[in-house]
ZANUFI-378285 format. One record per residue: residue number from 0; residue in one letter; x, y, z of N, C-alpha, C, O in turn. Coordinates in Angstrom, 2 decimals. Example, Ala and Ser with C-alpha at 12.3 -4.5 7.8 and 13.67 -1.06 7.14 Angstrom:
- 0	A	13.19	-5.69	7.80	12.30	-4.50	7.80	13.20	-3.30	7.80	14.24	-3.32	8.46
- 1	S	12.85	-2.25	7.08	13.67	-1.06	7.14	12.90	0.03	7.87	13.41	1.14	8.04
***
This chain:
- 0	M	-14.38	-14.89	17.56	-15.12	-13.82	16.89	-14.53	-13.51	15.53	-15.27	-13.22	14.59
- 1	R	-13.22	-13.56	15.40	-12.57	-13.25	14.13	-13.03	-14.19	13.03	-13.30	-13.75	11.91
- 2	I	-13.13	-15.49	13.33	-13.57	-16.45	12.32	-14.99	-16.12	11.88	-15.30	-16.19	10.70
- 3	G	-15.86	-15.76	12.82	-17.23	-15.40	12.48	-17.29	-14.22	11.53	-18.06	-14.23	10.57
- 4	V	-16.49	-13.20	11.79	-16.45	-12.03	10.92	-15.93	-12.43	9.55	-16.47	-12.00	8.53
- 5	D	-14.88	-13.25	9.53	-14.30	-13.71	8.27	-15.33	-14.49	7.46	-15.44	-14.29	6.25
- 6	L	-16.08	-15.38	8.12	-17.07	-16.18	7.41	-18.15	-15.30	6.80	-18.55	-15.51	5.66
- 7	C	-18.61	-14.33	7.54	-19.67	-13.45	7.04	-19.20	-12.62	5.86	-19.92	-12.49	4.87
- 8	R	-18.00	-12.08	5.95	-17.49	-11.24	4.88	-17.16	-12.06	3.65	-17.39	-11.61	2.52
- 9	S	-16.63	-13.25	3.84	-16.18	-14.08	2.73	-17.31	-14.72	1.94	-17.16	-15.01	0.76
- 10	R	-18.42	-14.94	2.60	-19.54	-15.67	1.96	-19.91	-15.07	0.61	-19.95	-15.77	-0.40
- 11	G	-20.19	-13.78	0.59	-20.59	-13.13	-0.66	-19.46	-13.06	-1.67	-19.69	-13.20	-2.87
- 12	E	-18.25	-12.86	-1.19	-17.11	-12.77	-2.10	-16.88	-14.09	-2.81	-16.62	-14.12	-4.01
- 13	V	-16.99	-15.19	-2.08	-16.77	-16.51	-2.68	-17.90	-16.85	-3.63	-17.66	-17.42	-4.70
- 14	A	-19.13	-16.52	-3.26	-20.27	-16.77	-4.16	-20.11	-15.95	-5.45	-20.36	-16.47	-6.54
- 15	D	-19.71	-14.69	-5.33	-19.47	-13.87	-6.52	-18.36	-14.47	-7.37	-18.44	-14.48	-8.60
- 16	Y	-17.31	-14.96	-6.71	-16.18	-15.58	-7.42	-16.67	-16.78	-8.24	-16.36	-16.90	-9.42
- 17	L	-17.45	-17.67	-7.59	-17.94	-18.85	-8.29	-18.85	-18.46	-9.45	-18.79	-19.06	-10.52
- 18	A	-19.69	-17.46	-9.24	-20.58	-17.00	-10.31	-19.76	-16.46	-11.49	-20.11	-16.69	-12.64
- 19	A	-18.68	-15.77	-11.20	-17.80	-15.26	-12.26	-17.11	-16.40	-13.01	-16.69	-16.23	-14.15
- 20	Q	-17.00	-17.55	-12.36	-16.40	-18.73	-12.99	-17.43	-19.52	-13.80	-17.10	-20.54	-14.40
- 21	G	-18.68	-19.03	-13.81	-19.73	-19.68	-14.60	-20.70	-20.53	-13.80	-21.59	-21.15	-14.38
- 22	V	-20.54	-20.58	-12.49	-21.47	-21.34	-11.65	-22.73	-20.49	-11.48	-22.63	-19.32	-11.12
- 23	P	-23.90	-21.07	-11.72	-25.13	-20.29	-11.48	-25.14	-19.75	-10.05	-24.74	-20.44	-9.11
- 24	F	-25.59	-18.51	-9.90	-25.48	-17.82	-8.61	-26.14	-18.59	-7.48	-25.58	-18.69	-6.38
- 25	R	-27.31	-19.13	-7.72	-28.01	-19.88	-6.67	-27.19	-21.10	-6.25	-27.08	-21.40	-5.06
- 26	E	-26.62	-21.79	-7.23	-25.77	-22.95	-6.93	-24.50	-22.52	-6.20	-24.03	-23.21	-5.31
- 27	A	-23.96	-21.37	-6.58	-22.75	-20.85	-5.92	-23.01	-20.63	-4.43	-22.17	-20.97	-3.60
- 28	H	-24.16	-20.06	-4.10	-24.50	-19.84	-2.69	-24.63	-21.15	-1.93	-24.22	-21.26	-0.77
- 29	E	-25.20	-22.15	-2.58	-25.34	-23.46	-1.95	-23.95	-24.08	-1.69	-23.71	-24.65	-0.62
- 30	I	-23.08	-23.97	-2.66	-21.71	-24.49	-2.52	-20.99	-23.79	-1.37	-20.35	-24.43	-0.54
- 31	V	-21.11	-22.47	-1.35	-20.44	-21.69	-0.30	-20.96	-22.10	1.08	-20.18	-22.21	2.03
- 32	G	-22.25	-22.32	1.20	-22.81	-22.76	2.48	-22.18	-24.07	2.94	-21.84	-24.22	4.11
- 33	K	-22.02	-25.00	2.01	-21.40	-26.29	2.34	-19.94	-26.12	2.74	-19.47	-26.74	3.70
- 34	V	-19.24	-25.28	2.01	-17.82	-25.03	2.32	-17.69	-24.40	3.70	-16.85	-24.80	4.50
- 35	L	-18.53	-23.41	3.98	-18.44	-22.72	5.27	-18.80	-23.64	6.43	-18.20	-23.54	7.51
- 36	R	-19.77	-24.53	6.23	-20.09	-25.50	7.28	-18.90	-26.42	7.55	-18.58	-26.71	8.70
- 37	A	-18.26	-26.87	6.49	-17.09	-27.75	6.64	-15.95	-27.00	7.33	-15.29	-27.55	8.21
- 38	A	-15.74	-25.76	6.94	-14.67	-24.96	7.55	-14.96	-24.75	9.03	-14.06	-24.86	9.87
- 39	E	-16.21	-24.45	9.35	-16.58	-24.21	10.74	-16.38	-25.47	11.58	-15.92	-25.39	12.72
- 40	Q	-16.72	-26.62	11.02	-16.54	-27.88	11.75	-15.06	-28.14	12.05	-14.73	-28.78	13.05
- 41	E	-14.19	-27.65	11.18	-12.76	-27.82	11.37	-12.15	-26.67	12.16	-10.95	-26.68	12.45
- 42	G	-12.98	-25.68	12.52	-12.47	-24.53	13.25	-11.58	-23.64	12.41	-10.67	-22.99	12.93
- 43	K	-11.82	-23.62	11.10	-11.00	-22.83	10.18	-11.86	-21.78	9.49	-13.09	-21.84	9.51
- 44	S	-11.18	-20.83	8.89	-11.87	-19.90	8.01	-11.77	-20.48	6.60	-10.97	-21.38	6.34
- 45	I	-12.57	-19.96	5.71	-12.52	-20.45	4.33	-11.14	-20.20	3.71	-10.70	-20.93	2.83
- 46	R	-10.48	-19.17	4.17	-9.13	-18.85	3.67	-8.12	-19.93	4.01	-7.12	-20.10	3.32
- 47	E	-8.39	-20.66	5.08	-7.47	-21.70	5.52	-7.75	-23.06	4.87	-6.99	-24.01	5.07
- 48	M	-8.82	-23.15	4.10	-9.16	-24.41	3.44	-8.25	-24.61	2.24	-8.13	-23.72	1.40
- 49	P	-7.60	-25.77	2.15	-6.73	-26.02	1.00	-7.53	-26.14	-0.29	-8.69	-26.57	-0.28
- 50	L	-6.93	-25.75	-1.39	-7.60	-25.78	-2.69	-8.10	-27.19	-3.02	-9.17	-27.35	-3.61
- 51	E	-7.34	-28.18	-2.65	-7.74	-29.56	-2.93	-9.08	-29.89	-2.24	-9.92	-30.59	-2.81
- 52	K	-9.26	-29.38	-1.05	-10.51	-29.62	-0.32	-11.65	-28.80	-0.95	-12.77	-29.30	-1.07
- 53	L	-11.37	-27.57	-1.33	-12.39	-26.74	-1.97	-12.84	-27.36	-3.29	-14.02	-27.29	-3.64
- 54	A	-11.91	-27.96	-4.02	-12.23	-28.56	-5.31	-13.23	-29.71	-5.17	-13.91	-30.05	-6.13
- 55	K	-13.31	-30.31	-3.98	-14.29	-31.38	-3.75	-15.72	-30.82	-3.76	-16.68	-31.54	-4.04
- 56	F	-15.84	-29.53	-3.44	-17.15	-28.88	-3.44	-17.51	-28.35	-4.82	-18.67	-28.35	-5.22
- 57	S	-16.49	-27.89	-5.57	-16.71	-27.37	-6.92	-15.38	-27.29	-7.66	-14.37	-26.83	-7.13
- 58	A	-15.41	-27.76	-8.91	-14.21	-27.68	-9.75	-13.92	-26.24	-10.17	-12.85	-25.95	-10.71
- 59	A	-14.86	-25.34	-9.91	-14.68	-23.93	-10.30	-13.68	-23.20	-9.42	-13.18	-22.14	-9.80
- 60	F	-13.37	-23.76	-8.24	-12.38	-23.11	-7.37	-11.00	-23.20	-8.02	-10.58	-24.26	-8.49
- 61	G	-10.30	-22.06	-8.04	-8.96	-22.02	-8.61	-7.99	-21.33	-7.67	-8.37	-20.78	-6.64
- 62	R	-6.74	-21.35	-8.05	-5.69	-20.73	-7.23	-5.91	-19.23	-7.05	-5.41	-18.64	-6.09
- 63	D	-6.64	-18.61	-7.96	-6.88	-17.16	-7.87	-7.89	-16.79	-6.79	-8.11	-15.60	-6.54
- 64	L	-8.51	-17.77	-6.15	-9.49	-17.47	-5.09	-8.87	-16.61	-3.99	-9.54	-15.73	-3.46
- 65	S	-7.62	-16.85	-3.65	-6.99	-16.10	-2.55	-6.94	-14.60	-2.86	-6.97	-13.79	-1.93
- 66	T	-6.87	-14.23	-4.12	-6.84	-12.80	-4.46	-8.21	-12.16	-4.26	-8.30	-10.95	-4.04
- 67	V	-9.27	-12.96	-4.34	-10.63	-12.46	-4.16	-10.92	-12.20	-2.69	-11.75	-11.35	-2.36
- 68	L	-10.25	-12.93	-1.82	-10.57	-12.87	-0.40	-9.78	-11.82	0.37	-9.63	-11.92	1.59
- 69	T	-9.28	-10.83	-0.32	-8.61	-9.73	0.39	-9.60	-8.58	0.55	-10.51	-8.41	-0.25
- 70	L	-9.40	-7.80	1.58	-10.27	-6.65	1.82	-10.19	-5.68	0.64	-11.21	-5.15	0.20
- 71	E	-9.00	-5.45	0.15	-8.80	-4.51	-0.97	-9.58	-4.96	-2.20	-10.21	-4.15	-2.89
- 72	S	-9.53	-6.25	-2.48	-10.24	-6.79	-3.64	-11.76	-6.66	-3.46	-12.47	-6.28	-4.40
- 73	A	-12.23	-6.97	-2.27	-13.67	-6.86	-2.00	-14.15	-5.42	-2.17	-15.20	-5.18	-2.76
- 74	L	-13.39	-4.48	-1.65	-13.77	-3.07	-1.77	-13.73	-2.60	-3.22	-14.63	-1.89	-3.67
- 75	A	-12.70	-3.00	-3.94	-12.52	-2.56	-5.32	-13.65	-3.01	-6.23	-13.99	-2.32	-7.19
- 76	R	-14.24	-4.16	-5.93	-15.34	-4.66	-6.77	-16.63	-3.90	-6.55	-17.60	-4.13	-7.27
- 77	R	-16.66	-3.01	-5.60	-17.87	-2.24	-5.33	-17.72	-0.83	-5.88	-17.84	0.16	-5.15
- 78	G	-17.44	-0.74	-7.17	-17.12	0.53	-7.81	-18.31	1.33	-8.31	-18.14	2.18	-9.18
- 79	V	-19.48	1.09	-7.79	-20.66	1.83	-8.22	-20.85	3.07	-7.34	-20.24	3.17	-6.27
- 80	A	-21.68	3.98	-7.78	-21.97	5.16	-6.97	-22.49	4.72	-5.61	-23.43	3.93	-5.52
- 81	G	-21.88	5.22	-4.56	-22.26	4.83	-3.21	-21.56	3.57	-2.74	-21.77	3.13	-1.61
- 82	G	-20.72	2.98	-3.61	-20.01	1.76	-3.27	-18.78	2.03	-2.42	-18.47	3.18	-2.10
- 83	T	-18.08	0.96	-2.07	-16.93	1.05	-1.18	-15.59	1.07	-1.90	-14.55	1.16	-1.24
- 84	A	-15.58	0.99	-3.21	-14.32	1.03	-3.95	-13.64	2.37	-3.68	-14.31	3.40	-3.58
- 85	P	-12.32	2.36	-3.57	-11.62	3.62	-3.28	-12.00	4.75	-4.23	-12.16	5.89	-3.79
- 86	G	-12.14	4.47	-5.51	-12.52	5.51	-6.46	-13.92	6.05	-6.20	-14.16	7.25	-6.32
- 87	A	-14.84	5.16	-5.85	-16.21	5.58	-5.54	-16.25	6.43	-4.28	-17.00	7.41	-4.21
- 88	V	-15.45	6.07	-3.29	-15.39	6.85	-2.05	-14.78	8.22	-2.32	-15.27	9.24	-1.82
- 89	R	-13.71	8.25	-3.13	-13.10	9.55	-3.49	-14.10	10.44	-4.21	-14.20	11.63	-3.93
- 90	A	-14.84	9.85	-5.15	-15.83	10.63	-5.90	-16.91	11.17	-4.96	-17.32	12.32	-5.10
- 91	A	-17.36	10.37	-4.01	-18.37	10.82	-3.05	-17.82	11.95	-2.18	-18.53	12.91	-1.90
- 92	L	-16.57	11.83	-1.76	-15.95	12.88	-0.95	-15.79	14.18	-1.74	-16.03	15.26	-1.21
- 93	E	-15.39	14.06	-3.00	-15.26	15.25	-3.84	-16.62	15.93	-4.02	-16.72	17.16	-3.96
- 94	D	-17.66	15.11	-4.24	-19.00	15.67	-4.38	-19.43	16.36	-3.09	-19.99	17.46	-3.13
- 95	F	-19.17	15.72	-1.97	-19.52	16.30	-0.67	-18.78	17.62	-0.46	-19.39	18.62	-0.10
- 96	N	-17.48	17.62	-0.70	-16.70	18.84	-0.52	-17.17	19.96	-1.44	-17.20	21.12	-1.04
- 97	S	-17.55	19.62	-2.65	-18.06	20.60	-3.60	-19.38	21.20	-3.09	-19.60	22.41	-3.19
- 98	R	-20.25	20.36	-2.56	-21.53	20.84	-2.04	-21.33	21.74	-0.82	-22.00	22.76	-0.67
- 99	V	-20.40	21.35	0.05	-20.13	22.17	1.24	-19.57	23.52	0.81	-19.96	24.55	1.36
- 100	A	-18.65	23.53	-0.18	-18.07	24.79	-0.65	-19.15	25.70	-1.21	-19.13	26.91	-0.98
- 101	K	-20.11	25.12	-1.95	-21.21	25.93	-2.51	-22.08	26.52	-1.40	-22.53	27.66	-1.48
- 102	L	-22.32	25.72	-0.37	-23.13	26.20	0.77	-22.40	27.34	1.51	-23.04	28.29	1.95
- 103	E	-21.10	27.23	1.63	-20.31	28.24	2.33	-20.24	29.54	1.54	-20.05	30.61	2.12
- 104	E	-20.40	29.45	0.21	-20.35	30.65	-0.64	-21.63	31.48	-0.50	-21.59	32.70	-0.67
- 105	K	-22.73	30.85	-0.18	-24.01	31.55	-0.07	-24.03	32.36	1.21	-23.58	31.90	2.26
- 106	P	-24.59	33.60	1.11	-24.64	34.47	2.29	-25.62	34.01	3.34	-25.76	34.66	4.38
***
């Protein structure tokens, strides 16, 4: 089950990574699909795939990929209103607390 969760979460992160490296987004998704199929056949997660093997799928893969595949990194990239980045969550909580305080002030 853990590998399945890892594959699902990593898919978008790796596609975003490749797109940031200049790979067209549609092509990035196709590459990620191939990588994930290969990883699954080997019983590995994408995190366990060596860079040399990933490079066979795309030269855009670099050593910095491992930094993209952390939970903290994934959350931090979602810094929009309603996103999961720590700052966005703090802002939402502050807004919520402010609204509750205003409601409590009313008779």
